[in-house]
PDB file as gemmi writes it, atoms N, CA and C in Angstrom:
CRYST1    1.000    1.000    1.000  90.00  90.00  90.00 P 1                      
ATOM      1  N   MET A   1     128.842 171.308 114.102  1.00  0.00           N  
ATOM      2  CA  MET A   1     127.460 171.693 114.265  1.00  0.00           C  
ATOM      3  C   MET A   1     127.355 172.645 115.453  1.00  0.00           C  
ATOM      4  N   HIS A   2     126.867 173.848 115.220  1.00  0.00           N  
ATOM      5  CA  HIS A   2     126.678 174.816 116.300  1.00  0.00           C  
ATOM      6  C   HIS A   2     125.396 174.504 117.053  1.00  0.00           C  
ATOM      7  N   LEU A   3     125.448 174.644 118.361  1.00  0.00           N  
ATOM      8  CA  LEU A   3     124.297 174.322 119.201  1.00  0.00           C  
ATOM      9  C   LEU A   3     123.404 175.541 119.380  1.00  0.00           C  
ATOM     10  N   ASP A   4     122.115 175.299 119.448  1.00  0.00           N  
ATOM     11  CA  ASP A   4     121.133 176.353 119.699  1.00  0.00           C  
ATOM     12  C   ASP A   4     120.988 176.511 121.209  1.00  0.00           C  
ATOM     13  N   LEU A   5     121.649 177.514 121.774  1.00  0.00           N  
ATOM     14  CA  LEU A   5     121.615 177.707 123.226  1.00  0.00           C  
ATOM     15  C   LEU A   5     120.348 178.419 123.688  1.00  0.00           C  
ATOM     16  N   HIS A   6     119.375 178.565 122.809  1.00  0.00           N  
ATOM     17  CA  HIS A   6     118.056 179.062 123.194  1.00  0.00           C  
ATOM     18  C   HIS A   6     117.106 177.894 123.440  1.00  0.00           C  
ATOM     19  N   HIS A   7     117.451 176.712 122.935  1.00  0.00           N  
ATOM     20  CA  HIS A   7     116.640 175.506 123.076  1.00  0.00           C  
ATOM     21  C   HIS A   7     116.949 174.894 124.445  1.00  0.00           C  
ATOM     22  N   ARG A   8     115.951 174.828 125.332  1.00  0.00           N  
ATOM     23  CA  ARG A   8     116.194 174.439 126.728  1.00  0.00           C  
ATOM     24  C   ARG A   8     116.834 173.060 126.899  1.00  0.00           C  
ATOM     25  N   PRO A   9     116.364 172.010 126.225  1.00  0.00           N  
ATOM     26  CA  PRO A   9     117.057 170.723 126.390  1.00  0.00           C  
ATOM     27  C   PRO A   9     118.522 170.780 125.951  1.00  0.00           C  
ATOM     28  N   THR A  10     118.806 171.511 124.880  1.00  0.00           N  
ATOM     29  CA  THR A  10     120.192 171.661 124.427  1.00  0.00           C  
ATOM     30  C   THR A  10     120.993 172.467 125.441  1.00  0.00           C  
ATOM     31  N   LEU A  11     120.371 173.482 126.019  1.00  0.00           N  
ATOM     32  CA  LEU A  11     121.030 174.295 127.038  1.00  0.00           C  
ATOM     33  C   LEU A  11     121.388 173.442 128.258  1.00  0.00           C  
ATOM     34  N   LEU A  12     120.460 172.592 128.692  1.00  0.00           N  
ATOM     35  CA  LEU A  12     120.725 171.703 129.828  1.00  0.00           C  
ATOM     36  C   LEU A  12     121.846 170.725 129.500  1.00  0.00           C  
ATOM     37  N   LYS A  13     121.809 170.159 128.308  1.00  0.00           N  
ATOM     38  CA  LYS A  13     122.877 169.243 127.908  1.00  0.00           C  
ATOM     39  C   LYS A  13     124.222 169.963 127.853  1.00  0.00           C  
ATOM     40  N   SER A  14     124.226 171.198 127.365  1.00  0.00           N  
ATOM     41  CA  SER A  14     125.455 171.972 127.316  1.00  0.00           C  
ATOM     42  C   SER A  14     125.985 172.221 128.724  1.00  0.00           C  
ATOM     43  N   TRP A  15     125.072 172.535 129.655  1.00  0.00           N  
ATOM     44  CA  TRP A  15     125.476 172.754 131.050  1.00  0.00           C  
ATOM     45  C   TRP A  15     126.081 171.482 131.630  1.00  0.00           C  
ATOM     46  N   LEU A  16     125.397 170.354 131.427  1.00  0.00           N  
ATOM     47  CA  LEU A  16     125.915 169.088 131.945  1.00  0.00           C  
ATOM     48  C   LEU A  16     127.261 168.748 131.314  1.00  0.00           C  
ATOM     49  N   ALA A  17     127.375 168.926 129.999  1.00  0.00           N  
ATOM     50  CA  ALA A  17     128.621 168.589 129.312  1.00  0.00           C  
ATOM     51  C   ALA A  17     129.760 169.519 129.721  1.00  0.00           C  
ATOM     52  N   SER A  18     129.454 170.788 129.968  1.00  0.00           N  
ATOM     53  CA  SER A  18     130.502 171.757 130.310  1.00  0.00           C  
ATOM     54  C   SER A  18     130.990 171.587 131.743  1.00  0.00           C  
ATOM     55  N   LEU A  19     130.061 171.532 132.693  1.00  0.00           N  
ATOM     56  CA  LEU A  19     130.445 171.525 134.105  1.00  0.00           C  
ATOM     57  C   LEU A  19     130.588 170.131 134.713  1.00  0.00           C  
ATOM     58  N   HIS A  20     130.073 169.106 134.015  1.00  0.00           N  
ATOM     59  CA  HIS A  20     130.116 167.765 134.579  1.00  0.00           C  
ATOM     60  C   HIS A  20     130.694 166.739 133.626  1.00  0.00           C  
ATOM     61  N   GLY A  21     131.113 167.179 132.460  1.00  0.00           N  
ATOM     62  CA  GLY A  21     131.611 166.258 131.451  1.00  0.00           C  
ATOM     63  C   GLY A  21     133.039 165.830 131.719  1.00  0.00           C  
ATOM     64  N   PRO A  22     133.580 165.051 130.806  1.00  0.00           N  
ATOM     65  CA  PRO A  22     134.950 164.559 130.991  1.00  0.00           C  
ATOM     66  C   PRO A  22     135.995 165.683 130.949  1.00  0.00           C  
ATOM     67  N   GLN A  23     135.681 166.776 130.270  1.00  0.00           N  
ATOM     68  CA  GLN A  23     136.592 167.922 130.213  1.00  0.00           C  
ATOM     69  C   GLN A  23     135.858 169.118 130.812  1.00  0.00           C  
ATOM     70  N   VAL A  24     135.957 169.275 132.115  1.00  0.00           N  
ATOM     71  CA  VAL A  24     135.234 170.328 132.815  1.00  0.00           C  
ATOM     72  C   VAL A  24     135.703 171.694 132.340  1.00  0.00           C  
ATOM     73  N   SER A  25     134.735 172.562 132.054  1.00  0.00           N  
ATOM     74  CA  SER A  25     135.028 173.904 131.569  1.00  0.00           C  
ATOM     75  C   SER A  25     133.935 174.845 132.050  1.00  0.00           C  
ATOM     76  N   LEU A  26     134.299 176.085 132.316  1.00  0.00           N  
ATOM     77  CA  LEU A  26     133.296 177.080 132.686  1.00  0.00           C  
ATOM     78  C   LEU A  26     132.679 177.720 131.458  1.00  0.00           C  
ATOM     79  N   ARG A  27     133.187 177.401 130.291  1.00  0.00           N  
ATOM     80  CA  ARG A  27     132.622 177.913 129.040  1.00  0.00           C  
ATOM     81  C   ARG A  27     131.619 176.900 128.508  1.00  0.00           C  
ATOM     82  N   PRO A  28     130.481 177.375 128.051  1.00  0.00           N  
ATOM     83  CA  PRO A  28     129.465 176.443 127.563  1.00  0.00           C  
ATOM     84  C   PRO A  28     129.905 175.744 126.281  1.00  0.00           C  
ATOM     85  N   ALA A  29     129.466 174.493 126.159  1.00  0.00           N  
ATOM     86  CA  ALA A  29     129.687 173.766 124.911  1.00  0.00           C  
ATOM     87  C   ALA A  29     128.787 174.405 123.862  1.00  0.00           C  
ATOM     88  N   THR A  30     129.386 174.912 122.804  1.00  0.00           N  
ATOM     89  CA  THR A  30     128.605 175.580 121.760  1.00  0.00           C  
ATOM     90  C   THR A  30     128.602 174.807 120.459  1.00  0.00           C  
ATOM     91  N   VAL A  31     129.429 173.779 120.394  1.00  0.00           N  
ATOM     92  CA  VAL A  31     129.522 172.952 119.193  1.00  0.00           C  
ATOM     93  C   VAL A  31     129.238 171.518 119.600  1.00  0.00           C  
ATOM     94  N   GLY A  32     128.409 170.851 118.830  1.00  0.00           N  
ATOM     95  CA  GLY A  32     127.999 169.492 119.140  1.00  0.00           C  
ATOM     96  C   GLY A  32     128.711 168.487 118.267  1.00  0.00           C  
ATOM     97  N   PRO A  33     128.355 167.276 118.355  1.00  0.00           N  
ATOM     98  CA  PRO A  33     127.240 166.768 119.138  1.00  0.00           C  
ATOM     99  C   PRO A  33     127.625 166.610 120.607  1.00  0.00           C  
ATOM    100  N   LEU A  34     126.608 166.650 121.439  1.00  0.00           N  
ATOM    101  CA  LEU A  34     126.801 166.466 122.874  1.00  0.00           C  
ATOM    102  C   LEU A  34     126.569 164.994 123.219  1.00  0.00           C  
ATOM    103  N   PRO A  35     127.168 164.527 124.322  1.00  0.00           N  
ATOM    104  CA  PRO A  35     126.937 163.139 124.738  1.00  0.00           C  
ATOM    105  C   PRO A  35     125.456 162.900 125.037  1.00  0.00           C  
ATOM    106  N   GLY A  36     125.077 161.651 125.104  1.00  0.00           N  
ATOM    107  CA  GLY A  36     123.697 161.292 125.413  1.00  0.00           C  
ATOM    108  C   GLY A  36     123.333 161.592 126.855  1.00  0.00           C  
ATOM    109  N   TRP A  37     122.025 161.610 127.131  1.00  0.00           N  
ATOM    110  CA  TRP A  37     121.524 161.931 128.468  1.00  0.00           C  
ATOM    111  C   TRP A  37     122.069 160.983 129.529  1.00  0.00           C  
ATOM    112  N   GLY A  38     122.086 159.682 129.231  1.00  0.00           N  
ATOM    113  CA  GLY A  38     122.536 158.705 130.228  1.00  0.00           C  
ATOM    114  C   GLY A  38     123.954 158.971 130.698  1.00  0.00           C  
ATOM    115  N   ALA A  39     124.855 159.164 129.746  1.00  0.00           N  
ATOM    116  CA  ALA A  39     126.254 159.428 130.094  1.00  0.00           C  
ATOM    117  C   ALA A  39     126.388 160.736 130.861  1.00  0.00           C  
ATOM    118  N   LEU A  40     125.643 161.755 130.444  1.00  0.00           N  
ATOM    119  CA  LEU A  40     125.723 163.051 131.122  1.00  0.00           C  
ATOM    120  C   LEU A  40     125.211 162.968 132.555  1.00  0.00           C  
ATOM    121  N   VAL A  41     124.104 162.285 132.768  1.00  0.00           N  
ATOM    122  CA  VAL A  41     123.539 162.183 134.121  1.00  0.00           C  
ATOM    123  C   VAL A  41     124.455 161.356 135.016  1.00  0.00           C  
ATOM    124  N   ARG A  42     124.977 160.246 134.513  1.00  0.00           N  
ATOM    125  CA  ARG A  42     125.898 159.430 135.329  1.00  0.00           C  
ATOM    126  C   ARG A  42     127.136 160.226 135.721  1.00  0.00           C  
ATOM    127  N   THR A  43     127.687 160.972 134.780  1.00  0.00           N  
ATOM    128  CA  THR A  43     128.871 161.780 135.071  1.00  0.00           C  
ATOM    129  C   THR A  43     128.537 162.888 136.063  1.00  0.00           C  
ATOM    130  N   ALA A  44     127.373 163.520 135.914  1.00  0.00           N  
ATOM    131  CA  ALA A  44     126.964 164.584 136.838  1.00  0.00           C  
ATOM    132  C   ALA A  44     126.815 164.042 138.254  1.00  0.00           C  
ATOM    133  N   VAL A  45     126.209 162.862 138.404  1.00  0.00           N  
ATOM    134  CA  VAL A  45     126.060 162.269 139.733  1.00  0.00           C  
ATOM    135  C   VAL A  45     127.436 162.004 140.344  1.00  0.00           C  
ATOM    136  N   ALA A  46     128.344 161.449 139.551  1.00  0.00           N  
ATOM    137  CA  ALA A  46     129.689 161.173 140.058  1.00  0.00           C  
ATOM    138  C   ALA A  46     130.401 162.459 140.480  1.00  0.00           C  
ATOM    139  N   TRP A  47     130.276 163.518 139.656  1.00  0.00           N  
ATOM    140  CA  TRP A  47     130.909 164.783 140.014  1.00  0.00           C  
ATOM    141  C   TRP A  47     130.303 165.346 141.303  1.00  0.00           C  
ATOM    142  N   HIS A  48     128.996 165.257 141.449  1.00  0.00           N  
ATOM    143  CA  HIS A  48     128.378 165.828 142.646  1.00  0.00           C  
ATOM    144  C   HIS A  48     128.722 165.046 143.906  1.00  0.00           C  
ATOM    145  N   VAL A  49     128.925 163.752 143.790  1.00  0.00           N  
ATOM    146  CA  VAL A  49     129.428 162.984 144.938  1.00  0.00           C  
ATOM    147  C   VAL A  49     130.817 163.510 145.310  1.00  0.00           C  
ATOM    148  N   ALA A  50     131.650 163.733 144.300  1.00  0.00           N  
ATOM    149  CA  ALA A  50     132.990 164.275 144.560  1.00  0.00           C  
ATOM    150  C   ALA A  50     132.914 165.675 145.163  1.00  0.00           C  
ATOM    151  N   TYR A  51     132.010 166.525 144.631  1.00  0.00           N  
ATOM    152  CA  TYR A  51     131.848 167.877 145.176  1.00  0.00           C  
ATOM    153  C   TYR A  51     131.397 167.825 146.633  1.00  0.00           C  
ATOM    154  N   ALA A  52     130.458 166.944 146.934  1.00  0.00           N  
ATOM    155  CA  ALA A  52     129.953 166.824 148.300  1.00  0.00           C  
ATOM    156  C   ALA A  52     131.061 166.358 149.247  1.00  0.00           C  
ATOM    157  N   LEU A  53     131.863 165.399 148.804  1.00  0.00           N  
ATOM    158  CA  LEU A  53     132.977 164.927 149.640  1.00  0.00           C  
ATOM    159  C   LEU A  53     134.017 166.026 149.862  1.00  0.00           C  
ATOM    160  N   ALA A  54     134.279 166.812 148.824  1.00  0.00           N  
ATOM    161  CA  ALA A  54     135.224 167.925 148.981  1.00  0.00           C  
ATOM    162  C   ALA A  54     134.658 168.978 149.931  1.00  0.00           C  
ATOM    163  N   GLY A  55     133.364 169.250 149.836  1.00  0.00           N  
ATOM    164  CA  GLY A  55     132.717 170.185 150.756  1.00  0.00           C  
ATOM    165  C   GLY A  55     132.774 169.683 152.189  1.00  0.00           C  
ATOM    166  N   TYR A  56     132.545 168.378 152.363  1.00  0.00           N  
ATOM    167  CA  TYR A  56     132.605 167.773 153.699  1.00  0.00           C  
ATOM    168  C   TYR A  56     134.020 167.868 154.268  1.00  0.00           C  
ATOM    169  N   ALA A  57     135.007 167.573 153.430  1.00  0.00           N  
ATOM    170  CA  ALA A  57     136.401 167.680 153.881  1.00  0.00           C  
ATOM    171  C   ALA A  57     136.719 169.121 154.284  1.00  0.00           C  
ATOM    172  N   GLY A  58     136.258 170.078 153.501  1.00  0.00           N  
ATOM    173  CA  GLY A  58     136.485 171.480 153.839  1.00  0.00           C  
ATOM    174  C   GLY A  58     135.819 171.873 155.149  1.00  0.00           C  
ATOM    175  N   ALA A  59     134.588 171.405 155.357  1.00  0.00           N  
ATOM    176  CA  ALA A  59     133.881 171.715 156.601  1.00  0.00           C  
ATOM    177  C   ALA A  59     134.590 171.086 157.793  1.00  0.00           C  
ATOM    178  N   LEU A  60     135.087 169.862 157.627  1.00  0.00           N  
ATOM    179  CA  LEU A  60     135.819 169.219 158.723  1.00  0.00           C  
ATOM    180  C   LEU A  60     137.120 169.944 159.038  1.00  0.00           C  
ATOM    181  N   VAL A  61     137.817 170.396 158.009  1.00  0.00           N  
ATOM    182  CA  VAL A  61     139.064 171.147 158.226  1.00  0.00           C  
ATOM    183  C   VAL A  61     138.771 172.407 159.030  1.00  0.00           C  
ATOM    184  N   ILE A  62     137.695 173.104 158.669  1.00  0.00           N  
ATOM    185  CA  ILE A  62     137.334 174.321 159.390  1.00  0.00           C  
ATOM    186  C   ILE A  62     136.953 173.983 160.829  1.00  0.00           C  
ATOM    187  N   ALA A  63     136.132 172.943 161.003  1.00  0.00           N  
ATOM    188  CA  ALA A  63     135.648 172.583 162.338  1.00  0.00           C  
ATOM    189  C   ALA A  63     136.774 172.123 163.258  1.00  0.00           C  
ATOM    190  N   ARG A  64     137.754 171.444 162.708  1.00  0.00           N  
ATOM    191  CA  ARG A  64     138.833 170.889 163.536  1.00  0.00           C  
ATOM    192  C   ARG A  64     140.051 171.797 163.630  1.00  0.00           C  
ATOM    193  N   SER A  65     139.967 172.958 163.001  1.00  0.00           N  
ATOM    194  CA  SER A  65     141.106 173.869 163.054  1.00  0.00           C  
ATOM    195  C   SER A  65     141.163 174.548 164.423  1.00  0.00           C  
ATOM    196  N   SER A  66     142.274 175.154 164.688  1.00  0.00           N  
ATOM    197  CA  SER A  66     142.419 175.890 165.943  1.00  0.00           C  
ATOM    198  C   SER A  66     142.052 177.358 165.767  1.00  0.00           C  
ATOM    199  N   SER A  67     141.398 177.654 164.662  1.00  0.00           N  
ATOM    200  CA  SER A  67     141.004 179.025 164.367  1.00  0.00           C  
ATOM    201  C   SER A  67     139.998 179.537 165.404  1.00  0.00           C  
ATOM    202  N   THR A  68     140.065 180.830 165.656  1.00  0.00           N  
ATOM    203  CA  THR A  68     139.111 181.448 166.583  1.00  0.00           C  
ATOM    204  C   THR A  68     138.023 182.201 165.834  1.00  0.00           C  
ATOM    205  N   SER A  69     137.906 181.948 164.524  1.00  0.00           N  
ATOM    206  CA  SER A  69     136.888 182.640 163.729  1.00  0.00           C  
ATOM    207  C   SER A  69     135.493 182.206 164.169  1.00  0.00           C  
ATOM    208  N   ALA A  70     134.525 183.042 163.867  1.00  0.00           N  
ATOM    209  CA  ALA A  70     133.141 182.748 164.248  1.00  0.00           C  
ATOM    210  C   ALA A  70     132.629 181.486 163.567  1.00  0.00           C  
ATOM    211  N   VAL A  71     133.026 181.269 162.318  1.00  0.00           N  
ATOM    212  CA  VAL A  71     132.572 180.075 161.587  1.00  0.00           C  
ATOM    213  C   VAL A  71     133.132 178.819 162.241  1.00  0.00           C  
ATOM    214  N   ALA A  72     134.427 178.802 162.499  1.00  0.00           N  
ATOM    215  CA  ALA A  72     135.048 177.631 163.124  1.00  0.00           C  
ATOM    216  C   ALA A  72     134.466 177.373 164.507  1.00  0.00           C  
ATOM    217  N   ALA A  73     134.271 178.431 165.280  1.00  0.00           N  
ATOM    218  CA  ALA A  73     133.700 178.273 166.622  1.00  0.00           C  
ATOM    219  C   ALA A  73     132.274 177.725 166.555  1.00  0.00           C  
ATOM    220  N   THR A  74     131.490 178.204 165.610  1.00  0.00           N  
ATOM    221  CA  THR A  74     130.116 177.717 165.449  1.00  0.00           C  
ATOM    222  C   THR A  74     130.104 176.249 165.046  1.00  0.00           C  
ATOM    223  N   LEU A  75     130.972 175.866 164.127  1.00  0.00           N  
ATOM    224  CA  LEU A  75     131.024 174.467 163.707  1.00  0.00           C  
ATOM    225  C   LEU A  75     131.435 173.560 164.861  1.00  0.00           C  
ATOM    226  N   ARG A  76     132.392 174.003 165.671  1.00  0.00           N  
ATOM    227  CA  ARG A  76     132.807 173.194 166.827  1.00  0.00           C  
ATOM    228  C   ARG A  76     131.695 173.113 167.857  1.00  0.00           C  
ATOM    229  N   GLU A  77     131.022 174.221 168.090  1.00  0.00           N  
ATOM    230  CA  GLU A  77     129.988 174.283 169.127  1.00  0.00           C  
ATOM    231  C   GLU A  77     128.761 173.439 168.772  1.00  0.00           C  
ATOM    232  N   HIS A  78     128.358 173.449 167.503  1.00  0.00           N  
ATOM    233  CA  HIS A  78     127.113 172.777 167.107  1.00  0.00           C  
ATOM    234  C   HIS A  78     127.322 171.404 166.500  1.00  0.00           C  
ATOM    235  N   GLY A  79     128.546 170.958 166.365  1.00  0.00           N  
ATOM    236  CA  GLY A  79     128.855 169.593 165.980  1.00  0.00           C  
ATOM    237  C   GLY A  79     128.414 169.181 164.580  1.00  0.00           C  
ATOM    238  N   THR A  80     127.962 167.933 164.490  1.00  0.00           N  
ATOM    239  CA  THR A  80     127.637 167.322 163.202  1.00  0.00           C  
ATOM    240  C   THR A  80     126.605 168.096 162.380  1.00  0.00           C  
ATOM    241  N   PRO A  81     125.484 168.556 162.980  1.00  0.00           N  
ATOM    242  CA  PRO A  81     124.531 169.303 162.152  1.00  0.00           C  
ATOM    243  C   PRO A  81     125.146 170.553 161.511  1.00  0.00           C  
ATOM    244  N   ALA A  82     126.029 171.217 162.228  1.00  0.00           N  
ATOM    245  CA  ALA A  82     126.674 172.411 161.678  1.00  0.00           C  
ATOM    246  C   ALA A  82     127.659 172.034 160.574  1.00  0.00           C  
ATOM    247  N   VAL A  83     128.360 170.929 160.745  1.00  0.00           N  
ATOM    248  CA  VAL A  83     129.298 170.472 159.716  1.00  0.00           C  
ATOM    249  C   VAL A  83     128.529 170.083 158.451  1.00  0.00           C  
ATOM    250  N   VAL A  84     127.390 169.411 158.620  1.00  0.00           N  
ATOM    251  CA  VAL A  84     126.553 169.063 157.463  1.00  0.00           C  
ATOM    252  C   VAL A  84     126.055 170.337 156.779  1.00  0.00           C  
ATOM    253  N   GLY A  85     125.616 171.310 157.551  1.00  0.00           N  
ATOM    254  CA  GLY A  85     125.173 172.585 156.980  1.00  0.00           C  
ATOM    255  C   GLY A  85     126.290 173.292 156.235  1.00  0.00           C  
ATOM    256  N   ALA A  86     127.484 173.280 156.803  1.00  0.00           N  
ATOM    257  CA  ALA A  86     128.633 173.907 156.134  1.00  0.00           C  
ATOM    258  C   ALA A  86     128.992 173.149 154.864  1.00  0.00           C  
ATOM    259  N   THR A  87     128.883 171.823 154.919  1.00  0.00           N  
ATOM    260  CA  THR A  87     129.136 171.011 153.731  1.00  0.00           C  
ATOM    261  C   THR A  87     128.194 171.415 152.607  1.00  0.00           C  
ATOM    262  N   LEU A  88     126.905 171.517 152.918  1.00  0.00           N  
ATOM    263  CA  LEU A  88     125.919 171.915 151.915  1.00  0.00           C  
ATOM    264  C   LEU A  88     126.190 173.321 151.394  1.00  0.00           C  
ATOM    265  N   ALA A  89     126.565 174.226 152.290  1.00  0.00           N  
ATOM    266  CA  ALA A  89     126.850 175.606 151.873  1.00  0.00           C  
ATOM    267  C   ALA A  89     128.057 175.658 150.931  1.00  0.00           C  
ATOM    268  N   ILE A  90     129.106 174.923 151.256  1.00  0.00           N  
ATOM    269  CA  ILE A  90     130.300 174.898 150.401  1.00  0.00           C  
ATOM    270  C   ILE A  90     129.963 174.262 149.053  1.00  0.00           C  
ATOM    271  N   TRP A  91     129.294 173.124 149.085  1.00  0.00           N  
ATOM    272  CA  TRP A  91     128.943 172.380 147.875  1.00  0.00           C  
ATOM    273  C   TRP A  91     128.050 173.210 146.968  1.00  0.00           C  
ATOM    274  N   TRP A  92     126.935 173.681 147.518  1.00  0.00           N  
ATOM    275  CA  TRP A  92     125.983 174.429 146.707  1.00  0.00           C  
ATOM    276  C   TRP A  92     126.530 175.787 146.293  1.00  0.00           C  
ATOM    277  N   GLY A  93     127.353 176.389 147.139  1.00  0.00           N  
ATOM    278  CA  GLY A  93     127.976 177.656 146.776  1.00  0.00           C  
ATOM    279  C   GLY A  93     128.912 177.499 145.587  1.00  0.00           C  
ATOM    280  N   ALA A  94     129.692 176.427 145.589  1.00  0.00           N  
ATOM    281  CA  ALA A  94     130.599 176.167 144.462  1.00  0.00           C  
ATOM    282  C   ALA A  94     129.815 175.870 143.191  1.00  0.00           C  
ATOM    283  N   VAL A  95     128.727 175.108 143.318  1.00  0.00           N  
ATOM    284  CA  VAL A  95     127.884 174.805 142.154  1.00  0.00           C  
ATOM    285  C   VAL A  95     127.252 176.095 141.625  1.00  0.00           C  
ATOM    286  N   ALA A  96     126.765 176.930 142.523  1.00  0.00           N  
ATOM    287  CA  ALA A  96     126.138 178.187 142.105  1.00  0.00           C  
ATOM    288  C   ALA A  96     127.154 179.103 141.422  1.00  0.00           C  
ATOM    289  N   ALA A  97     128.345 179.191 141.964  1.00  0.00           N  
ATOM    290  CA  ALA A  97     129.371 180.057 141.372  1.00  0.00           C  
ATOM    291  C   ALA A  97     129.779 179.554 139.988  1.00  0.00           C  
ATOM    292  N   SER A  98     129.991 178.257 139.851  1.00  0.00           N  
ATOM    293  CA  SER A  98     130.391 177.725 138.546  1.00  0.00           C  
ATOM    294  C   SER A  98     129.259 177.851 137.532  1.00  0.00           C  
ATOM    295  N   THR A  99     128.019 177.644 137.974  1.00  0.00           N  
ATOM    296  CA  THR A  99     126.877 177.801 137.075  1.00  0.00           C  
ATOM    297  C   THR A  99     126.733 179.259 136.640  1.00  0.00           C  
ATOM    298  N   ALA A 100     126.950 180.187 137.549  1.00  0.00           N  
ATOM    299  CA  ALA A 100     126.865 181.610 137.198  1.00  0.00           C  
ATOM    300  C   ALA A 100     127.923 181.979 136.163  1.00  0.00           C  
ATOM    301  N   LEU A 101     129.127 181.480 136.333  1.00  0.00           N  
ATOM    302  CA  LEU A 101     130.183 181.753 135.356  1.00  0.00           C  
ATOM    303  C   LEU A 101     129.851 181.104 134.010  1.00  0.00           C  
ATOM    304  N   TRP A 102     129.288 179.898 134.041  1.00  0.00           N  
ATOM    305  CA  TRP A 102     128.867 179.228 132.812  1.00  0.00           C  
ATOM    306  C   TRP A 102     127.771 180.043 132.122  1.00  0.00           C  
ATOM    307  N   TRP A 103     126.831 180.577 132.910  1.00  0.00           N  
ATOM    308  CA  TRP A 103     125.737 181.350 132.340  1.00  0.00           C  
ATOM    309  C   TRP A 103     126.236 182.624 131.654  1.00  0.00           C  
ATOM    310  N   VAL A 104     127.251 183.244 132.230  1.00  0.00           N  
ATOM    311  CA  VAL A 104     127.853 184.418 131.575  1.00  0.00           C  
ATOM    312  C   VAL A 104     128.389 184.013 130.205  1.00  0.00           C  
ATOM    313  N   GLY A 105     129.009 182.833 130.113  1.00  0.00           N  
ATOM    314  CA  GLY A 105     129.490 182.330 128.833  1.00  0.00           C  
ATOM    315  C   GLY A 105     128.360 182.069 127.851  1.00  0.00           C  
ATOM    316  N   VAL A 106     127.224 181.578 128.347  1.00  0.00           N  
ATOM    317  CA  VAL A 106     126.056 181.362 127.492  1.00  0.00           C  
ATOM    318  C   VAL A 106     125.568 182.691 126.948  1.00  0.00           C  
ATOM    319  N   ARG A 107     125.477 183.672 127.811  1.00  0.00           N  
ATOM    320  CA  ARG A 107     125.011 185.006 127.381  1.00  0.00           C  
ATOM    321  C   ARG A 107     125.951 185.579 126.324  1.00  0.00           C  
ATOM    322  N   GLN A 108     127.246 185.398 126.514  1.00  0.00           N  
ATOM    323  CA  GLN A 108     128.205 185.880 125.526  1.00  0.00           C  
ATOM    324  C   GLN A 108     128.068 185.111 124.215  1.00  0.00           C  
ATOM    325  N   ALA A 109     127.868 183.796 124.294  1.00  0.00           N  
ATOM    326  CA  ALA A 109     127.714 182.988 123.083  1.00  0.00           C  
ATOM    327  C   ALA A 109     126.431 183.358 122.334  1.00  0.00           C  
ATOM    328  N   ARG A 110     125.417 183.761 123.072  1.00  0.00           N  
ATOM    329  CA  ARG A 110     124.161 184.195 122.451  1.00  0.00           C  
ATOM    330  C   ARG A 110     124.280 185.597 121.874  1.00  0.00           C  
ATOM    331  N   GLY A 111     125.335 186.316 122.246  1.00  0.00           N  
ATOM    332  CA  GLY A 111     125.503 187.674 121.779  1.00  0.00           C  
ATOM    333  C   GLY A 111     124.769 188.693 122.618  1.00  0.00           C  
ATOM    334  N   VAL A 112     124.417 188.312 123.853  1.00  0.00           N  
ATOM    335  CA  VAL A 112     123.687 189.187 124.761  1.00  0.00           C  
ATOM    336  C   VAL A 112     124.669 189.718 125.788  1.00  0.00           C  
ATOM    337  N   SER A 113     124.554 190.971 126.115  1.00  0.00           N  
ATOM    338  CA  SER A 113     125.423 191.566 127.128  1.00  0.00           C  
ATOM    339  C   SER A 113     125.205 190.885 128.460  1.00  0.00           C  
ATOM    340  N   ALA A 114     126.287 190.479 129.096  1.00  0.00           N  
ATOM    341  CA  ALA A 114     126.200 189.794 130.393  1.00  0.00           C  
ATOM    342  C   ALA A 114     125.812 190.768 131.515  1.00  0.00           C  
ATOM    343  N   CYS A 115     125.865 192.064 131.257  1.00  0.00           N  
ATOM    344  CA  CYS A 115     125.564 193.058 132.292  1.00  0.00           C  
ATOM    345  C   CYS A 115     124.089 193.415 132.369  1.00  0.00           C  
ATOM    346  N   ARG A 116     123.268 192.905 131.469  1.00  0.00           N  
ATOM    347  CA  ARG A 116     121.846 193.242 131.492  1.00  0.00           C  
ATOM    348  C   ARG A 116     121.123 192.620 132.629  1.00  0.00           C  
TER     349      ARG A 116                                                      
END                                                                             
């Protein structure tokens, strides 16, 4: 069964199934059936906890490094609030990048030029 990627609830389910499902992919799910809402939301929450922890680990690595870069110096100088900010930036940046790549796949699946 081919999915209608113009239908917003189906589009959201495809996004959840593609980026947060058991088989993570940057390509949108175009063939169904898709898992139910409950399973998709639980899996998405679990993935985002993992993403946040990975972002936090990355921010701590930067903050505790001996690097003289402006980012590392700022994280060391401003302590925990800066590390939390860097965690959010890493986490949300990765989510935004993966969502953008997924959206390009949606546009291609719809037959629309991704450059428009």
